[in-house]
N, C-alpha and C positions, 0 to 999 in steps of 0.2 A: 504494500500500500504506500502511495506517495503522498506527502504532505508538503505544502509550501509555507515557509515562515513569512508571515505578513510583513514584518519589519525589514528583514534582510532580503527576502525573495529567494532564499536558499531552499533547495528541495531536499527533504529528508525521506529516506526509504527505509521502511521496516524498523523504525525507532520506537515502537510501542513496547511497553512493559509486558512481560508474560502474565497470563491470567493467574490469579491467586485463588486458592481454595482453602478451607479450614483443614489443618493437620488432623488426621484421623486419630492421633494419639493425644494431643494436648489442645487442639483448637486454634493454635496460632496460625497466621497466614503461611501458606505453603505453596511453593512453585515447583516442587519435584514430586516424583512418584517412586515407590518401591519397585525395583525391577523384578521382585519375586511375586508379591501379592497385588501390586498396582494400587495400593492405598496412597492417598495424598499424604505427604510427610514434610515437615519443616526441616531446616538445616540441622536442628538439634536432634532429630530422630531419624536421620539418614546416615548410615555408616559410610565414611569416606573411602573405605577399602573395598567393600562388596556392593555398595549402593543399594542395600536393602534397608527397610525400616527397622527400628529397634525391636519390633515384635518378631521379625523374621531373621535378623542377623545372627549368624553362628560364629562370627569372629569373636575371639575372647579378649576384646579390647574394652577397657573401662574408661569412660570419659570423666575427667576430673576438671572441675571449674577452678579458676585461679584462686578463689576464696578458700577452697578446700585444701589446696596444696600448701598453705601457710601453716 
């Protein structure tokens, strides 16, 4: 989709934000889906290694927030 900036006249192609859906685990805005079960999942509930949601992930990684590591 093309849009033209009214002030500059520049044409922008495909600069729309991806659609967001509620994360199926916590309800926060999510733009990704689990590759295993296809649930909507936010960045906090998608494994960076296997790209599965925290319900499906079998990696033995534990995510620690900066507050917990002190």
